[in-house]
HTML snippet that shows the backbone in 3Dmol.js (N, CA, C, O; Angstrom):
<script src="https://3Dmol.org/build/3Dmol-min.js"></script>
<div id="view" style="width:600px;height:400px;position:relative"></div>
<script>
const pdb = `
ATOM      1  N   MET A   1      86.385 -35.081  -7.766  1.00  0.00           N
ATOM      2  CA  MET A   1      87.360 -35.457  -6.766  1.00  0.00           C
ATOM      3  C   MET A   1      88.110 -36.697  -7.262  1.00  0.00           C
ATOM      4  O   MET A   1      87.570 -37.802  -7.211  1.00  0.00           O
ATOM      5  N   THR A   2      89.310 -36.531  -7.727  1.00  0.00           N
ATOM      6  CA  THR A   2      90.115 -37.637  -8.231  1.00  0.00           C
ATOM      7  C   THR A   2      90.739 -38.398  -7.065  1.00  0.00           C
ATOM      8  O   THR A   2      91.208 -37.810  -6.090  1.00  0.00           O
ATOM      9  N   GLN A   3      90.729 -39.716  -7.198  1.00  0.00           N
ATOM     10  CA  GLN A   3      91.360 -40.579  -6.202  1.00  0.00           C
ATOM     11  C   GLN A   3      91.980 -41.758  -6.931  1.00  0.00           C
ATOM     12  O   GLN A   3      91.832 -41.893  -8.145  1.00  0.00           O
ATOM     13  N   SER A   4      92.670 -42.605  -6.193  1.00  0.00           N
ATOM     14  CA  SER A   4      93.262 -43.781  -6.842  1.00  0.00           C
ATOM     15  C   SER A   4      92.248 -44.917  -6.876  1.00  0.00           C
ATOM     16  O   SER A   4      91.315 -44.956  -6.074  1.00  0.00           O
ATOM     17  N   LEU A   5      92.438 -45.821  -7.795  1.00  0.00           N
ATOM     18  CA  LEU A   5      91.571 -46.987  -7.913  1.00  0.00           C
ATOM     19  C   LEU A   5      91.588 -47.800  -6.618  1.00  0.00           C
ATOM     20  O   LEU A   5      90.576 -48.385  -6.232  1.00  0.00           O
ATOM     21  N   TRP A   6      92.725 -47.830  -5.960  1.00  0.00           N
ATOM     22  CA  TRP A   6      92.870 -48.594  -4.718  1.00  0.00           C
ATOM     23  C   TRP A   6      91.941 -48.086  -3.614  1.00  0.00           C
ATOM     24  O   TRP A   6      91.591 -48.847  -2.711  1.00  0.00           O
ATOM     25  N   GLU A   7      91.545 -46.841  -3.668  1.00  0.00           N
ATOM     26  CA  GLU A   7      90.684 -46.259  -2.634  1.00  0.00           C
ATOM     27  C   GLU A   7      89.220 -46.681  -2.748  1.00  0.00           C
ATOM     28  O   GLU A   7      88.451 -46.470  -1.810  1.00  0.00           O
ATOM     29  N   LEU A   8      88.820 -47.269  -3.871  1.00  0.00           N
ATOM     30  CA  LEU A   8      87.437 -47.721  -4.017  1.00  0.00           C
ATOM     31  C   LEU A   8      87.160 -48.879  -3.072  1.00  0.00           C
ATOM     32  O   LEU A   8      88.022 -49.726  -2.837  1.00  0.00           O
ATOM     33  N   ARG A   9      85.946 -48.905  -2.531  1.00  0.00           N
ATOM     34  CA  ARG A   9      85.507 -50.002  -1.679  1.00  0.00           C
ATOM     35  C   ARG A   9      84.575 -50.908  -2.472  1.00  0.00           C
ATOM     36  O   ARG A   9      84.075 -50.523  -3.529  1.00  0.00           O
ATOM     37  N   ALA A  10      84.351 -52.080  -1.971  1.00  0.00           N
ATOM     38  CA  ALA A  10      83.486 -53.050  -2.651  1.00  0.00           C
ATOM     39  C   ALA A  10      82.132 -52.423  -2.970  1.00  0.00           C
ATOM     40  O   ALA A  10      81.499 -51.821  -2.102  1.00  0.00           O
ATOM     41  N   GLY A  11      81.695 -52.567  -4.207  1.00  0.00           N
ATOM     42  CA  GLY A  11      80.416 -52.032  -4.659  1.00  0.00           C
ATOM     43  C   GLY A  11      80.485 -50.640  -5.249  1.00  0.00           C
ATOM     44  O   GLY A  11      79.526 -50.193  -5.878  1.00  0.00           O
ATOM     45  N   GLU A  12      81.594 -49.944  -5.063  1.00  0.00           N
ATOM     46  CA  GLU A  12      81.730 -48.591  -5.597  1.00  0.00           C
ATOM     47  C   GLU A  12      82.216 -48.639  -7.048  1.00  0.00           C
ATOM     48  O   GLU A  12      82.969 -49.530  -7.440  1.00  0.00           O
ATOM     49  N   SER A  13      81.768 -47.666  -7.826  1.00  0.00           N
ATOM     50  CA  SER A  13      82.206 -47.574  -9.216  1.00  0.00           C
ATOM     51  C   SER A  13      82.815 -46.201  -9.476  1.00  0.00           C
ATOM     52  O   SER A  13      82.569 -45.240  -8.747  1.00  0.00           O
ATOM     53  N   ALA A  14      83.615 -46.141 -10.534  1.00  0.00           N
ATOM     54  CA  ALA A  14      84.296 -44.896 -10.881  1.00  0.00           C
ATOM     55  C   ALA A  14      84.656 -44.926 -12.359  1.00  0.00           C
ATOM     56  O   ALA A  14      84.582 -45.961 -13.022  1.00  0.00           O
ATOM     57  N   CYS A  15      85.046 -43.764 -12.849  1.00  0.00           N
ATOM     58  CA  CYS A  15      85.484 -43.612 -14.238  1.00  0.00           C
ATOM     59  C   CYS A  15      86.993 -43.348 -14.226  1.00  0.00           C
ATOM     60  O   CYS A  15      87.471 -42.485 -13.491  1.00  0.00           O
ATOM     61  N   ILE A  16      87.727 -44.088 -15.034  1.00  0.00           N
ATOM     62  CA  ILE A  16      89.180 -43.913 -15.085  1.00  0.00           C
ATOM     63  C   ILE A  16      89.504 -42.578 -15.755  1.00  0.00           C
ATOM     64  O   ILE A  16      89.016 -42.288 -16.848  1.00  0.00           O
ATOM     65  N   THR A  17      90.325 -41.775 -15.093  1.00  0.00           N
ATOM     66  CA  THR A  17      90.716 -40.474 -15.635  1.00  0.00           C
ATOM     67  C   THR A  17      92.151 -40.454 -16.137  1.00  0.00           C
ATOM     68  O   THR A  17      92.532 -39.543 -16.871  1.00  0.00           O
ATOM     69  N   GLY A  18      92.954 -41.442 -15.756  1.00  0.00           N
ATOM     70  CA  GLY A  18      94.334 -41.507 -16.227  1.00  0.00           C
ATOM     71  C   GLY A  18      95.220 -42.252 -15.256  1.00  0.00           C
ATOM     72  O   GLY A  18      94.750 -42.994 -14.393  1.00  0.00           O
ATOM     73  N   TYR A  19      96.515 -42.037 -15.419  1.00  0.00           N
ATOM     74  CA  TYR A  19      97.527 -42.697 -14.592  1.00  0.00           C
ATOM     75  C   TYR A  19      98.463 -41.632 -14.052  1.00  0.00           C
ATOM     76  O   TYR A  19      98.697 -40.617 -14.708  1.00  0.00           O
ATOM     77  N   ASP A  20      99.006 -41.856 -12.851  1.00  0.00           N
ATOM     78  CA  ASP A  20      99.963 -40.877 -12.350  1.00  0.00           C
ATOM     79  C   ASP A  20     101.332 -41.112 -12.993  1.00  0.00           C
ATOM     80  O   ASP A  20     101.571 -42.159 -13.594  1.00  0.00           O
ATOM     81  N   ASP A  21     102.215 -40.144 -12.863  1.00  0.00           N
ATOM     82  CA  ASP A  21     103.512 -40.182 -13.534  1.00  0.00           C
ATOM     83  C   ASP A  21     104.457 -41.239 -12.964  1.00  0.00           C
ATOM     84  O   ASP A  21     105.440 -41.593 -13.615  1.00  0.00           O
ATOM     85  N   ALA A  22     104.182 -41.745 -11.777  1.00  0.00           N
ATOM     86  CA  ALA A  22     105.069 -42.730 -11.153  1.00  0.00           C
ATOM     87  C   ALA A  22     104.906 -44.130 -11.747  1.00  0.00           C
ATOM     88  O   ALA A  22     105.768 -44.985 -11.546  1.00  0.00           O
ATOM     89  N   LEU A  23     103.816 -44.375 -12.474  1.00  0.00           N
ATOM     90  CA  LEU A  23     103.581 -45.701 -13.059  1.00  0.00           C
ATOM     91  C   LEU A  23     104.421 -45.865 -14.324  1.00  0.00           C
ATOM     92  O   LEU A  23     104.361 -45.037 -15.233  1.00  0.00           O
ATOM     93  N   ALA A  24     105.192 -46.927 -14.370  1.00  0.00           N
ATOM     94  CA  ALA A  24     106.066 -47.196 -15.518  1.00  0.00           C
ATOM     95  C   ALA A  24     105.244 -47.364 -16.795  1.00  0.00           C
ATOM     96  O   ALA A  24     104.117 -47.857 -16.763  1.00  0.00           O
ATOM     97  N   GLU A  25     105.823 -46.949 -17.905  1.00  0.00           N
ATOM     98  CA  GLU A  25     105.146 -46.982 -19.196  1.00  0.00           C
ATOM     99  C   GLU A  25     104.683 -48.396 -19.575  1.00  0.00           C
ATOM    100  O   GLU A  25     103.597 -48.561 -20.129  1.00  0.00           O
ATOM    101  N   ASN A  26     105.500 -49.412 -19.279  1.00  0.00           N
ATOM    102  CA  ASN A  26     105.110 -50.778 -19.631  1.00  0.00           C
ATOM    103  C   ASN A  26     103.863 -51.222 -18.862  1.00  0.00           C
ATOM    104  O   ASN A  26     103.069 -52.000 -19.391  1.00  0.00           O
ATOM    105  N   TYR A  27     103.673 -50.750 -17.633  1.00  0.00           N
ATOM    106  CA  TYR A  27     102.454 -51.048 -16.886  1.00  0.00           C
ATOM    107  C   TYR A  27     101.254 -50.345 -17.507  1.00  0.00           C
ATOM    108  O   TYR A  27     100.178 -50.933 -17.619  1.00  0.00           O
ATOM    109  N   ARG A  28     101.432 -49.094 -17.910  1.00  0.00           N
ATOM    110  CA  ARG A  28     100.337 -48.346 -18.553  1.00  0.00           C
ATOM    111  C   ARG A  28      99.867 -49.054 -19.818  1.00  0.00           C
ATOM    112  O   ARG A  28      98.670 -49.235 -20.038  1.00  0.00           O
ATOM    113  N   ILE A  29     100.813 -49.441 -20.625  1.00  0.00           N
ATOM    114  CA  ILE A  29     100.465 -50.124 -21.881  1.00  0.00           C
ATOM    115  C   ILE A  29      99.715 -51.417 -21.594  1.00  0.00           C
ATOM    116  O   ILE A  29      98.688 -51.689 -22.216  1.00  0.00           O
ATOM    117  N   ARG A  30     100.212 -52.207 -20.669  1.00  0.00           N
ATOM    118  CA  ARG A  30      99.559 -53.486 -20.354  1.00  0.00           C
ATOM    119  C   ARG A  30      98.162 -53.261 -19.791  1.00  0.00           C
ATOM    120  O   ARG A  30      97.230 -53.977 -20.157  1.00  0.00           O
ATOM    121  N   LEU A  31      98.002 -52.287 -18.915  1.00  0.00           N
ATOM    122  CA  LEU A  31      96.674 -51.994 -18.355  1.00  0.00           C
ATOM    123  C   LEU A  31      95.699 -51.570 -19.452  1.00  0.00           C
ATOM    124  O   LEU A  31      94.534 -51.966 -19.430  1.00  0.00           O
ATOM    125  N   MET A  32      96.161 -50.780 -20.398  1.00  0.00           N
ATOM    126  CA  MET A  32      95.294 -50.366 -21.501  1.00  0.00           C
ATOM    127  C   MET A  32      94.942 -51.558 -22.395  1.00  0.00           C
ATOM    128  O   MET A  32      93.827 -51.639 -22.910  1.00  0.00           O
ATOM    129  N   GLU A  33      95.884 -52.476 -22.579  1.00  0.00           N
ATOM    130  CA  GLU A  33      95.587 -53.695 -23.334  1.00  0.00           C
ATOM    131  C   GLU A  33      94.501 -54.521 -22.649  1.00  0.00           C
ATOM    132  O   GLU A  33      93.721 -55.205 -23.312  1.00  0.00           O
ATOM    133  N   LEU A  34      94.457 -54.453 -21.336  1.00  0.00           N
ATOM    134  CA  LEU A  34      93.464 -55.203 -20.562  1.00  0.00           C
ATOM    135  C   LEU A  34      92.115 -54.484 -20.459  1.00  0.00           C
ATOM    136  O   LEU A  34      91.148 -55.052 -19.952  1.00  0.00           O
ATOM    137  N   GLY A  35      92.048 -53.231 -20.940  1.00  0.00           N
ATOM    138  CA  GLY A  35      90.780 -52.508 -20.936  1.00  0.00           C
ATOM    139  C   GLY A  35      90.697 -51.332 -19.982  1.00  0.00           C
ATOM    140  O   GLY A  35      89.646 -50.698 -19.883  1.00  0.00           O
ATOM    141  N   PHE A  36      91.775 -51.023 -19.280  1.00  0.00           N
ATOM    142  CA  PHE A  36      91.784 -49.898 -18.347  1.00  0.00           C
ATOM    143  C   PHE A  36      92.093 -48.604 -19.097  1.00  0.00           C
ATOM    144  O   PHE A  36      93.166 -48.020 -18.946  1.00  0.00           O
ATOM    145  N   HIS A  37      91.123 -48.169 -19.913  1.00  0.00           N
ATOM    146  CA  HIS A  37      91.260 -46.958 -20.725  1.00  0.00           C
ATOM    147  C   HIS A  37      90.662 -45.755 -20.001  1.00  0.00           C
ATOM    148  O   HIS A  37      89.787 -45.909 -19.149  1.00  0.00           O
ATOM    149  N   VAL A  38      91.132 -44.571 -20.339  1.00  0.00           N
ATOM    150  CA  VAL A  38      90.536 -43.331 -19.835  1.00  0.00           C
ATOM    151  C   VAL A  38      89.060 -43.307 -20.246  1.00  0.00           C
ATOM    152  O   VAL A  38      88.718 -43.668 -21.372  1.00  0.00           O
ATOM    153  N   ASN A  39      88.207 -42.886 -19.341  1.00  0.00           N
ATOM    154  CA  ASN A  39      86.749 -42.804 -19.489  1.00  0.00           C
ATOM    155  C   ASN A  39      86.043 -44.154 -19.402  1.00  0.00           C
ATOM    156  O   ASN A  39      84.835 -44.227 -19.628  1.00  0.00           O
ATOM    157  N   GLU A  40      86.762 -45.210 -19.082  1.00  0.00           N
ATOM    158  CA  GLU A  40      86.155 -46.532 -18.905  1.00  0.00           C
ATOM    159  C   GLU A  40      85.607 -46.645 -17.484  1.00  0.00           C
ATOM    160  O   GLU A  40      86.241 -46.193 -16.530  1.00  0.00           O
ATOM    161  N   GLN A  41      84.441 -47.244 -17.350  1.00  0.00           N
ATOM    162  CA  GLN A  41      83.818 -47.445 -16.043  1.00  0.00           C
ATOM    163  C   GLN A  41      84.450 -48.666 -15.375  1.00  0.00           C
ATOM    164  O   GLN A  41      84.630 -49.700 -16.019  1.00  0.00           O
ATOM    165  N   VAL A  42      84.786 -48.555 -14.100  1.00  0.00           N
ATOM    166  CA  VAL A  42      85.376 -49.652 -13.330  1.00  0.00           C
ATOM    167  C   VAL A  42      84.604 -49.805 -12.026  1.00  0.00           C
ATOM    168  O   VAL A  42      84.205 -48.813 -11.416  1.00  0.00           O
ATOM    169  N   ILE A  43      84.394 -51.043 -11.600  1.00  0.00           N
ATOM    170  CA  ILE A  43      83.665 -51.329 -10.365  1.00  0.00           C
ATOM    171  C   ILE A  43      84.550 -52.184  -9.470  1.00  0.00           C
ATOM    172  O   ILE A  43      85.170 -53.144  -9.927  1.00  0.00           O
ATOM    173  N   CYS A  44      84.602 -51.828  -8.196  1.00  0.00           N
ATOM    174  CA  CYS A  44      85.314 -52.651  -7.217  1.00  0.00           C
ATOM    175  C   CYS A  44      84.361 -53.763  -6.791  1.00  0.00           C
ATOM    176  O   CYS A  44      83.351 -53.508  -6.135  1.00  0.00           O
ATOM    177  N   VAL A  45      84.686 -54.990  -7.164  1.00  0.00           N
ATOM    178  CA  VAL A  45      83.831 -56.137  -6.892  1.00  0.00           C
ATOM    179  C   VAL A  45      84.095 -56.693  -5.502  1.00  0.00           C
ATOM    180  O   VAL A  45      83.167 -57.077  -4.790  1.00  0.00           O
ATOM    181  N   GLN A  46      85.364 -56.733  -5.120  1.00  0.00           N
ATOM    182  CA  GLN A  46      85.730 -57.307  -3.824  1.00  0.00           C
ATOM    183  C   GLN A  46      86.912 -56.549  -3.257  1.00  0.00           C
ATOM    184  O   GLN A  46      87.856 -56.215  -3.973  1.00  0.00           O
ATOM    185  N   SER A  47      86.848 -56.281  -1.960  1.00  0.00           N
ATOM    186  CA  SER A  47      87.913 -55.552  -1.283  1.00  0.00           C
ATOM    187  C   SER A  47      88.293 -56.301  -0.004  1.00  0.00           C
ATOM    188  O   SER A  47      87.822 -55.951   1.078  1.00  0.00           O
ATOM    189  N   PRO A  48      89.142 -57.329  -0.118  1.00  0.00           N
ATOM    190  CA  PRO A  48      89.528 -58.113   1.050  1.00  0.00           C
ATOM    191  C   PRO A  48      90.338 -57.268   2.037  1.00  0.00           C
ATOM    192  O   PRO A  48      90.873 -56.217   1.683  1.00  0.00           O
ATOM    193  N   SER A  49      90.414 -57.730   3.236  1.00  0.00           N
ATOM    194  CA  SER A  49      91.173 -57.002   4.261  1.00  0.00           C
ATOM    195  C   SER A  49      92.650 -57.389   4.229  1.00  0.00           C
ATOM    196  O   SER A  49      93.064 -58.246   3.448  1.00  0.00           O
ATOM    197  N   LEU A  50      93.408 -56.767   5.058  1.00  0.00           N
ATOM    198  CA  LEU A  50      94.831 -57.043   5.257  1.00  0.00           C
ATOM    199  C   LEU A  50      95.695 -56.812   4.021  1.00  0.00           C
ATOM    200  O   LEU A  50      96.732 -57.454   3.859  1.00  0.00           O
ATOM    201  N   GLY A  51      95.270 -55.894   3.146  1.00  0.00           N
ATOM    202  CA  GLY A  51      96.090 -55.504   2.007  1.00  0.00           C
ATOM    203  C   GLY A  51      96.120 -56.483   0.850  1.00  0.00           C
ATOM    204  O   GLY A  51      96.936 -56.338  -0.060  1.00  0.00           O
ATOM    205  N   ALA A  52      95.244 -57.476   0.869  1.00  0.00           N
ATOM    206  CA  ALA A  52      95.180 -58.429  -0.244  1.00  0.00           C
ATOM    207  C   ALA A  52      94.738 -57.696  -1.506  1.00  0.00           C
ATOM    208  O   ALA A  52      94.086 -56.657  -1.411  1.00  0.00           O
ATOM    209  N   PRO A  53      95.078 -58.215  -2.689  1.00  0.00           N
ATOM    210  CA  PRO A  53      94.648 -57.568  -3.932  1.00  0.00           C
ATOM    211  C   PRO A  53      93.128 -57.421  -3.999  1.00  0.00           C
ATOM    212  O   PRO A  53      92.389 -58.294  -3.544  1.00  0.00           O
ATOM    213  N   LYS A  54      92.676 -56.315  -4.568  1.00  0.00           N
ATOM    214  CA  LYS A  54      91.248 -56.074  -4.753  1.00  0.00           C
ATOM    215  C   LYS A  54      90.827 -56.608  -6.119  1.00  0.00           C
ATOM    216  O   LYS A  54      91.656 -56.789  -7.011  1.00  0.00           O
ATOM    217  N   VAL A  55      89.542 -56.855  -6.267  1.00  0.00           N
ATOM    218  CA  VAL A  55      89.001 -57.374  -7.512  1.00  0.00           C
ATOM    219  C   VAL A  55      88.169 -56.280  -8.170  1.00  0.00           C
ATOM    220  O   VAL A  55      87.285 -55.703  -7.538  1.00  0.00           O
ATOM    221  N   PHE A  56      88.453 -55.992  -9.445  1.00  0.00           N
ATOM    222  CA  PHE A  56      87.782 -54.935 -10.190  1.00  0.00           C
ATOM    223  C   PHE A  56      87.185 -55.496 -11.471  1.00  0.00           C
ATOM    224  O   PHE A  56      87.732 -56.421 -12.072  1.00  0.00           O
ATOM    225  N   ARG A  57      86.044 -54.920 -11.887  1.00  0.00           N
ATOM    226  CA  ARG A  57      85.422 -55.297 -13.153  1.00  0.00           C
ATOM    227  C   ARG A  57      85.551 -54.139 -14.127  1.00  0.00           C
ATOM    228  O   ARG A  57      85.190 -53.003 -13.816  1.00  0.00           O
ATOM    229  N   VAL A  58      86.072 -54.443 -15.312  1.00  0.00           N
ATOM    230  CA  VAL A  58      86.209 -53.477 -16.399  1.00  0.00           C
ATOM    231  C   VAL A  58      85.792 -54.191 -17.677  1.00  0.00           C
ATOM    232  O   VAL A  58      86.309 -55.264 -17.988  1.00  0.00           O
ATOM    233  N   SER A  59      84.867 -53.604 -18.411  1.00  0.00           N
ATOM    234  CA  SER A  59      84.428 -54.176 -19.695  1.00  0.00           C
ATOM    235  C   SER A  59      84.013 -55.643 -19.573  1.00  0.00           C
ATOM    236  O   SER A  59      84.418 -56.473 -20.387  1.00  0.00           O
ATOM    237  N   ASN A  60      83.216 -55.958 -18.574  1.00  0.00           N
ATOM    238  CA  ASN A  60      82.719 -57.315 -18.337  1.00  0.00           C
ATOM    239  C   ASN A  60      83.812 -58.347 -18.081  1.00  0.00           C
ATOM    240  O   ASN A  60      83.591 -59.543 -18.270  1.00  0.00           O
ATOM    241  N   THR A  61      84.978 -57.899 -17.657  1.00  0.00           N
ATOM    242  CA  THR A  61      86.072 -58.788 -17.292  1.00  0.00           C
ATOM    243  C   THR A  61      86.509 -58.434 -15.878  1.00  0.00           C
ATOM    244  O   THR A  61      86.520 -57.262 -15.503  1.00  0.00           O
ATOM    245  N   VAL A  62      86.867 -59.439 -15.097  1.00  0.00           N
ATOM    246  CA  VAL A  62      87.247 -59.239 -13.701  1.00  0.00           C
ATOM    247  C   VAL A  62      88.761 -59.414 -13.565  1.00  0.00           C
ATOM    248  O   VAL A  62      89.338 -60.369 -14.085  1.00  0.00           O
ATOM    249  N   PHE A  63      89.394 -58.469 -12.851  1.00  0.00           N
ATOM    250  CA  PHE A  63      90.833 -58.489 -12.636  1.00  0.00           C
ATOM    251  C   PHE A  63      91.140 -58.326 -11.158  1.00  0.00           C
ATOM    252  O   PHE A  63      90.435 -57.614 -10.444  1.00  0.00           O
ATOM    253  N   SER A  64      92.182 -58.981 -10.708  1.00  0.00           N
ATOM    254  CA  SER A  64      92.697 -58.801  -9.355  1.00  0.00           C
ATOM    255  C   SER A  64      93.942 -57.934  -9.464  1.00  0.00           C
ATOM    256  O   SER A  64      94.886 -58.281 -10.175  1.00  0.00           O
ATOM    257  N   ILE A  65      93.946 -56.803  -8.758  1.00  0.00           N
ATOM    258  CA  ILE A  65      95.062 -55.856  -8.852  1.00  0.00           C
ATOM    259  C   ILE A  65      95.522 -55.491  -7.448  1.00  0.00           C
ATOM    260  O   ILE A  65      94.705 -55.189  -6.579  1.00  0.00           O
ATOM    261  N   ASP A  66      96.828 -55.519  -7.231  1.00  0.00           N
ATOM    262  CA  ASP A  66      97.348 -55.162  -5.916  1.00  0.00           C
ATOM    263  C   ASP A  66      97.526 -53.655  -5.784  1.00  0.00           C
ATOM    264  O   ASP A  66      97.363 -52.912  -6.751  1.00  0.00           O
ATOM    265  N   ASP A  67      97.860 -53.220  -4.584  1.00  0.00           N
ATOM    266  CA  ASP A  67      97.946 -51.784  -4.308  1.00  0.00           C
ATOM    267  C   ASP A  67      99.092 -51.111  -5.044  1.00  0.00           C
ATOM    268  O   ASP A  67      99.007 -49.919  -5.341  1.00  0.00           O
ATOM    269  N   GLU A  68     100.175 -51.845  -5.352  1.00  0.00           N
ATOM    270  CA  GLU A  68     101.307 -51.242  -6.056  1.00  0.00           C
ATOM    271  C   GLU A  68     100.929 -50.711  -7.421  1.00  0.00           C
ATOM    272  O   GLU A  68     101.505 -49.724  -7.881  1.00  0.00           O
ATOM    273  N   VAL A  69      99.975 -51.343  -8.077  1.00  0.00           N
ATOM    274  CA  VAL A  69      99.524 -50.907  -9.392  1.00  0.00           C
ATOM    275  C   VAL A  69      98.273 -50.035  -9.272  1.00  0.00           C
ATOM    276  O   VAL A  69      98.210 -48.956  -9.861  1.00  0.00           O
ATOM    277  N   ALA A  70      97.285 -50.498  -8.514  1.00  0.00           N
ATOM    278  CA  ALA A  70      96.000 -49.791  -8.414  1.00  0.00           C
ATOM    279  C   ALA A  70      96.141 -48.388  -7.842  1.00  0.00           C
ATOM    280  O   ALA A  70      95.336 -47.512  -8.159  1.00  0.00           O
ATOM    281  N   SER A  71      97.137 -48.160  -7.014  1.00  0.00           N
ATOM    282  CA  SER A  71      97.304 -46.827  -6.423  1.00  0.00           C
ATOM    283  C   SER A  71      97.763 -45.789  -7.455  1.00  0.00           C
ATOM    284  O   SER A  71      97.725 -44.590  -7.178  1.00  0.00           O
ATOM    285  N   HIS A  72      98.199 -46.239  -8.650  1.00  0.00           N
ATOM    286  CA  HIS A  72      98.650 -45.322  -9.697  1.00  0.00           C
ATOM    287  C   HIS A  72      97.596 -45.082 -10.777  1.00  0.00           C
ATOM    288  O   HIS A  72      97.818 -44.302 -11.703  1.00  0.00           O
ATOM    289  N   ILE A  73      96.451 -45.753 -10.657  1.00  0.00           N
ATOM    290  CA  ILE A  73      95.358 -45.558 -11.608  1.00  0.00           C
ATOM    291  C   ILE A  73      94.412 -44.519 -11.017  1.00  0.00           C
ATOM    292  O   ILE A  73      93.867 -44.724  -9.932  1.00  0.00           O
ATOM    293  N   LEU A  74      94.216 -43.421 -11.711  1.00  0.00           N
ATOM    294  CA  LEU A  74      93.400 -42.321 -11.197  1.00  0.00           C
ATOM    295  C   LEU A  74      91.952 -42.469 -11.677  1.00  0.00           C
ATOM    296  O   LEU A  74      91.693 -42.754 -12.847  1.00  0.00           O
ATOM    297  N   VAL A  75      91.024 -42.270 -10.748  1.00  0.00           N
ATOM    298  CA  VAL A  75      89.593 -42.430 -11.076  1.00  0.00           C
ATOM    299  C   VAL A  75      88.786 -41.277 -10.485  1.00  0.00           C
ATOM    300  O   VAL A  75      89.208 -40.609  -9.541  1.00  0.00           O
ATOM    301  N   GLU A  76      87.627 -41.075 -11.068  1.00  0.00           N
ATOM    302  CA  GLU A  76      86.641 -40.103 -10.585  1.00  0.00           C
ATOM    303  C   GLU A  76      85.419 -40.917 -10.165  1.00  0.00           C
ATOM    304  O   GLU A  76      84.776 -41.537 -11.011  1.00  0.00           O
ATOM    305  N   PRO A  77      85.086 -40.924  -8.859  1.00  0.00           N
ATOM    306  CA  PRO A  77      83.954 -41.717  -8.389  1.00  0.00           C
ATOM    307  C   PRO A  77      82.654 -41.367  -9.105  1.00  0.00           C
ATOM    308  O   PRO A  77      82.388 -40.200  -9.393  1.00  0.00           O
ATOM    309  N   SER A  78      81.848 -42.390  -9.388  1.00  0.00           N
ATOM    310  CA  SER A  78      80.550 -42.183 -10.016  1.00  0.00           C
ATOM    311  C   SER A  78      79.559 -41.666  -8.989  1.00  0.00           C
ATOM    312  O   SER A  78      79.634 -42.000  -7.806  1.00  0.00           O
ATOM    313  N   ALA A  79      78.639 -40.852  -9.457  1.00  0.00           N
ATOM    314  CA  ALA A  79      77.637 -40.274  -8.547  1.00  0.00           C
ATOM    315  C   ALA A  79      76.518 -41.236  -8.273  1.00  0.00           C
ATOM    316  O   ALA A  79      75.592 -40.911  -7.529  1.00  0.00           O
TER     317      ALA A  79
END
`;
const viewer = $3Dmol.createViewer("view");
viewer.addModel(pdb, "pdb");
viewer.setStyle({}, {cartoon: {color: "spectrum"}});
viewer.zoomTo();
viewer.render();
</script>
């Protein structure tokens, strides 16, 4: 069941499956430079309320990503 990274709640993990076509190429490249590669495990560390950016851990690094970007990153929830 593929969903967007933004849909993960605090404590949930998933595997990145790709990016949707609406995400600009320069964002894709930058995200991959930061470690958001296909098949990489990502964990939602913090999910504040009121639409604030969520905090995700990828490759032992923590990133804050807002919904405009995270909603275009496709993930498969971990079992």
